[in-house]
C-alpha positions as CSV (number, residue, x, y, z in Angstrom):
1,M,0.0,0.0,-0.1
2,H,1.1,3.6,-0.5
3,L,-0.2,6.7,0.9
4,I,-1.0,9.9,-1.1
5,I,-1.0,12.7,1.2
6,G,-2.0,16.2,0.2
7,L,-1.2,19.0,2.6
8,G,-3.5,22.3,3.5
9,N,-5.6,23.4,6.4
10,P,-9.0,22.2,7.4
11,G,-12.1,24.3,7.6
12,G,-14.0,26.6,4.9
13,R,-12.1,29.7,5.4
14,Y,-9.0,27.9,3.9
15,K,-10.7,26.1,0.9
16,G,-9.3,27.4,-2.3
17,T,-6.4,29.3,-0.7
18,R,-2.7,28.8,-2.6
19,H,-1.7,26.7,0.7
20,N,-4.6,23.9,0.0
21,V,-3.7,22.7,-3.5
22,G,-2.6,19.4,-1.7
23,F,-5.8,19.0,-0.4
24,E,-7.7,19.8,-3.7
25,T,-5.5,17.2,-5.3
26,I,-6.6,14.7,-2.9
27,D,-10.3,15.9,-3.6
28,K,-9.6,15.3,-7.5
29,L,-8.1,11.7,-6.8
30,S,-10.9,10.9,-4.5
31,F,-13.4,11.9,-7.1
32,D,-12.0,10.6,-10.1
33,H,-11.0,7.0,-8.4
34,K,-14.2,6.7,-6.5
35,I,-12.6,6.5,-3.0
36,T,-14.5,8.1,-0.2
37,V,-12.3,10.0,2.3
38,K,-13.7,10.3,5.7
39,N,-12.9,11.6,9.0
40,N,-10.8,9.5,11.3
41,Q,-10.4,10.5,14.7
42,R,-7.5,8.3,15.5
43,F,-5.3,9.8,13.0
44,R,-6.5,13.3,13.0
45,A,-6.9,13.2,9.3
46,F,-9.5,12.6,6.6
47,V,-8.6,9.2,5.1
48,G,-9.9,7.0,2.3
49,E,-8.8,3.6,1.0
50,G,-8.9,2.2,-2.5
51,R,-7.2,1.7,-5.8
52,I,-5.4,3.9,-8.4
53,G,-3.9,2.5,-11.2
54,G,-4.2,-1.2,-10.0
55,K,-2.2,-0.4,-6.8
56,P,-3.7,-0.2,-3.3
57,V,-3.7,3.6,-1.7
58,L,-4.5,5.5,1.2
59,L,-5.5,9.2,0.3
60,V,-4.9,11.2,3.4
61,Q,-5.8,15.1,4.3
62,P,-4.3,15.8,7.7
63,M,-6.4,17.8,9.9
64,T,-3.9,19.1,12.1
65,Y,-3.3,22.1,10.2
66,M,-0.3,22.8,7.8
67,N,2.5,23.2,10.6
68,L,1.6,19.9,12.2
69,S,0.9,17.7,9.3
70,G,3.7,15.3,10.5
71,E,1.8,14.4,13.7
72,A,-1.1,12.6,11.5
73,V,1.4,11.4,8.8
74,R,3.6,9.5,11.6
75,K,0.7,7.8,13.2
76,I,-0.6,6.6,9.9
77,L,2.6,5.2,8.7
78,H,3.2,3.5,12.1
79,F,-0.4,2.1,12.0
80,Y,0.0,0.5,8.7
81,K,3.8,-0.4,9.0
82,L,4.8,1.6,6.1
83,T,8.0,3.2,5.4
84,P,8.4,7.0,4.3
85,S,9.4,5.7,1.1
86,E,6.0,4.4,0.6
87,M,4.2,7.7,0.6
88,I,3.9,10.5,-1.6
89,V,3.4,14.2,-0.4
90,I,1.8,16.9,-2.4
91,Y,2.0,20.5,-1.5
92,D,2.2,24.0,-2.6
93,D,5.5,25.8,-3.5
94,V,5.8,29.8,-4.1
95,N,9.1,29.2,-6.1
96,L,7.0,27.6,-9.0
97,P,4.7,29.6,-11.6
98,V,1.0,29.0,-10.8
99,G,0.2,25.5,-12.3
100,D,3.9,24.2,-12.8
101,I,4.8,21.0,-10.8
102,R,8.1,19.5,-9.9
103,V,8.4,15.7,-8.7
104,R,11.3,14.8,-6.6
105,E,12.5,11.5,-4.8
106,R,13.7,13.3,-1.9
107,G,15.3,16.6,-0.6
108,S,14.7,19.4,2.0
109,A,11.6,21.1,3.0
110,A,12.7,24.4,1.4
111,G,10.6,26.4,4.2
112,Q,7.3,24.7,3.5
113,K,6.1,24.6,6.9
114,G,4.1,21.4,6.4
115,M,7.1,19.7,5.1
116,I,9.5,20.9,7.8
117,N,7.1,19.3,10.3
118,I,6.8,16.1,8.3
119,I,10.5,15.8,8.1
120,A,11.1,16.4,11.6
121,Q,8.5,13.9,12.8
122,L,9.9,11.0,10.8
123,K,13.5,12.1,11.0
124,T,14.3,11.7,7.3
125,D,13.6,13.3,3.7
126,E,14.1,10.3,2.0
127,F,10.5,10.1,0.1
128,P,8.7,11.2,-2.9
129,R,7.0,14.4,-3.0
130,I,5.2,16.5,-5.7
131,R,5.4,20.5,-5.3
132,I,2.5,22.4,-7.2
133,G,3.5,25.9,-8.1
134,V,1.5,28.8,-6.6
135,G,3.1,31.8,-8.2
136,D,5.9,34.0,-5.9
137,K,4.3,36.7,-3.7
138,P,4.0,40.1,-4.7
139,P,6.5,42.8,-3.3
140,G,5.4,44.2,0.2
141,M,3.0,41.2,0.9
142,K,3.7,39.1,3.7
143,L,4.3,35.3,2.7
144,T,1.6,34.1,5.1
145,D,-1.0,36.5,3.9
146,Y,0.1,35.1,0.2
147,V,0.0,31.5,0.6
148,L,-3.5,32.2,2.8
149,S,-5.0,34.2,-0.3
150,R,-7.0,32.8,-3.1
151,F,-6.1,32.8,-6.8
152,F,-7.1,35.4,-9.1
153,K,-9.6,34.9,-11.7
154,Q,-6.9,34.7,-14.6
155,E,-4.8,31.8,-12.6
156,W,-7.8,29.6,-12.5
157,D,-7.2,27.6,-15.3
158,D,-3.4,27.2,-14.4
159,M,-4.1,26.1,-10.9
160,I,-6.7,23.4,-12.1
161,Q,-4.2,22.1,-14.9
162,G,-1.4,21.9,-11.9
163,I,-3.8,20.0,-9.7
164,T,-4.7,17.8,-12.6
165,K,-1.0,17.2,-13.4
166,A,-0.2,16.4,-9.9
167,G,-2.6,13.9,-9.6
168,D,-1.6,12.2,-12.5
169,A,2.0,12.4,-11.5
170,A,0.9,10.7,-8.2
171,E,-0.6,7.8,-10.2
172,L,2.7,7.4,-12.7
173,I,4.8,7.5,-9.3
174,L,2.5,4.5,-8.2
175,T,2.5,2.4,-11.6
176,E,6.2,3.3,-13.0
177,G,8.4,4.8,-10.4
178,T,9.6,8.1,-9.3
179,N,11.9,8.6,-12.2
180,A,9.3,8.0,-15.0
181,A,7.0,10.7,-13.3
182,M,10.2,13.2,-13.0
183,N,11.5,12.6,-16.6
184,K,7.8,13.3,-17.7
185,Y,6.9,16.5,-15.6
186,N,10.3,18.1,-14.6
187,T,11.8,18.2,-18.1
188,K,8.8,20.4,-19.4
189,M,9.4,22.7,-16.4
190,F,13.3,22.6,-17.2
191,A,12.6,23.5,-20.8
192,R,10.5,26.5,-19.8
193,Q,13.1,27.7,-17.4
194,E,15.7,27.4,-20.2
195,Q,13.3,29.5,-22.3
196,K,13.1,31.9,-19.8
197,K,16.7,32.4,-19.5
198,R,17.2,32.6,-23.2
199,D,14.3,35.4,-23.3
200,A,16.2,37.2,-20.4
201,N,19.2,37.7,-22.6
202,T,17.5,38.4,-26.2
203,I,16.9,42.0,-27.2
204,K,13.3,42.8,-28.0
205,L,11.9,46.1,-29.9
206,I,8.5,47.2,-28.5
207,R,6.7,50.3,-28.6
208,P,7.1,52.9,-26.1
209,N,4.7,53.1,-23.2
210,M,4.9,55.1,-19.6
211,S,6.6,52.6,-17.9
212,F,9.8,53.4,-19.6
213,K,9.7,57.1,-18.8
214,A,12.6,57.0,-16.3
215,Q,14.9,54.7,-18.1
216,Y,14.2,57.2,-21.4
217,E,14.9,60.3,-19.6
218,E,18.3,58.7,-18.3
219,M,19.2,57.5,-21.5
220,M,18.8,61.1,-23.1
221,Q,20.8,62.5,-20.5
222,E,23.9,59.9,-21.4
223,W,23.5,61.1,-24.8
224,L,23.6,64.7,-24.1
225,V,26.5,64.2,-21.8
226,S,28.4,62.1,-24.1
227,G,28.3,64.0,-26.9
228,G,26.3,67.0,-26.4
229,E,23.9,66.0,-29.3
230,V,20.8,64.0,-29.1
231,S,21.1,60.5,-31.4
232,P,18.8,60.5,-34.5
233,A,17.0,57.8,-32.8
234,A,16.0,60.2,-29.6
235,L,13.0,62.3,-30.9
236,L,12.4,63.9,-27.7
237,S,14.2,67.3,-27.2
238,S,14.9,68.6,-23.7
239,D,12.1,70.8,-23.5
240,V,9.2,68.5,-24.5
241,T,7.7,66.4,-21.8
242,Y,7.8,62.4,-22.1
243,E,4.1,62.5,-22.3
244,T,3.7,64.7,-24.9
245,W,6.5,63.0,-26.8
246,L,4.3,59.8,-26.3
247,Q,1.3,61.6,-27.8
248,W,3.1,62.3,-31.1
249,M,3.8,58.8,-31.2
250,K,0.1,57.9,-30.9
251,D,-0.8,60.4,-33.8
252,V,2.0,58.7,-35.6
253,S,0.3,55.5,-35.5
254,R,-2.8,57.2,-36.9
255,E,-0.5,58.2,-39.9
256,S,-0.3,61.5,-38.9
257,T,3.2,63.4,-38.9
258,C,5.3,63.6,-35.7
259,P,6.6,67.2,-34.5
260,P,9.3,68.5,-34.3
261,E,10.6,67.1,-37.7
262,S,6.9,66.7,-39.4
263,V,8.1,63.1,-40.5
264,P,6.2,60.2,-40.2
265,Q,8.1,57.7,-38.4
266,T,7.7,54.8,-35.9
267,L,9.8,54.2,-32.6
268,Y,10.8,51.2,-31.0
269,F,12.8,50.7,-27.8
270,A,15.3,48.2,-27.6
271,I,14.6,46.1,-24.2
272,L,16.8,43.7,-22.7
273,N,15.8,41.9,-19.4
274,G,13.3,44.8,-19.0
275,K,16.1,47.4,-19.3
276,L,16.2,50.1,-22.0
277,V,19.4,49.7,-24.2
278,G,18.9,51.9,-27.1
279,A,16.0,53.2,-29.4
280,V,15.1,52.4,-33.1
281,S,13.4,55.3,-35.5
282,I,11.9,54.1,-38.5
283,R,11.1,57.3,-41.0
284,H,8.7,56.9,-43.7
285,S,9.3,59.9,-46.1
286,G,9.7,58.6,-49.5
287,E,12.2,56.1,-48.6
288,D,12.2,54.0,-45.5
289,H,15.3,55.0,-43.1
290,I,16.5,53.5,-40.2
291,A,18.1,55.4,-37.4
292,F,19.2,54.1,-34.2
293,G,21.0,54.7,-31.2
294,V,22.5,52.5,-28.3
295,R,22.9,53.9,-24.9
296,P,26.4,55.4,-24.2
297,T,26.5,53.1,-21.2
298,Q,26.1,50.0,-23.3
299,R,27.7,50.4,-26.2
300,Q,30.9,48.6,-25.4
301,K,28.7,45.3,-25.2
302,G,28.0,45.2,-28.8
303,Y,24.2,45.8,-29.0
304,E,24.3,47.5,-32.4
305,K,24.3,44.8,-34.8
306,E,21.2,43.2,-33.0
307,I,19.3,46.1,-32.7
308,L,19.7,46.8,-36.5
309,R,19.0,43.2,-37.3
310,L,15.6,43.4,-35.5
311,A,14.9,46.7,-37.1
312,L,15.3,45.4,-40.5
313,A,13.2,42.4,-39.5
314,K,10.6,44.9,-38.5
315,L,10.2,46.0,-41.9
316,K,10.8,42.9,-43.7
317,E,7.6,41.8,-41.8
318,R,5.8,44.7,-43.6
319,G,7.1,43.7,-47.0
320,I,10.2,46.6,-47.2
321,T,13.5,45.3,-48.1
322,D,14.9,48.4,-49.6
323,V,16.2,50.3,-46.4
324,I,18.6,53.2,-46.0
325,V,20.4,53.1,-42.9
326,N,21.9,56.4,-41.6
327,K,25.6,56.3,-41.9
328,E,26.7,57.9,-38.8
329,D,24.3,55.2,-36.9
330,K,25.4,52.1,-38.9
331,P,27.5,49.6,-37.2
332,N,30.4,48.2,-38.7
333,V,28.9,44.7,-40.1
């Protein structure tokens, strides 16, 4: 027999909170496999016996509250004469995005209070576990308040997928072993992490918006201090506010003209990992011109070629391949 233990807090006030995704997974397994889970006073837990994947299982929801989960787990293991390696613990993890899961064969509690208590009660961390991502807490919010909060509406689909995957992963551990579940579910997570790392090191061109106001003004100062002139890609003069300049950009999108030069143009910011590293101006006046500038503090990093490549790609998307690149801005390519 195997135990599948979902961690959480008892009572209606905690139902649907981030801390209770372990409980929710047990509820889903109970429903899917027609296993009735009932209150067992001896163990201070809700317990249901049945079969999953042809294997005998005990579904468990400790009623001791999260921080004392180990008390119920220890009693059940002792009563059924099972070892920790014959149980699977499912719980929330704030270090994973909402709905992501990770399967591990052993390991530390990583700060999760329920797991801390289980490891302390059993005096071992040698047992399989499935972590369900509930997302990182917002800045300034206490962790305890965050894990006891409910999911936002836009997170519901991801949360449901996470609970479903956790249940499926538990069944796979029962039928094929922990390694099979790790290979199936962890590989996808690592692939997403690698893609996130690649994205963090990739320059992107985006349209200007208010979130980059401070960085743009810093870039302007760098250009003015370094050369005494504003780069052709910086369309804002020192006596024009950022808000007014953004309105000009909106006017351009309506095929109007853009003061102060009265030349229709499209501006992009070059962003790397959330930071403004340069700007691109594509001017539409008979012939298409690309003017671009890299922040003086970023020039030594060799971003010029990549920014120019992205600007040319933007024009190619519109079917424009005959482009003039301003000589003073053209890098050595």
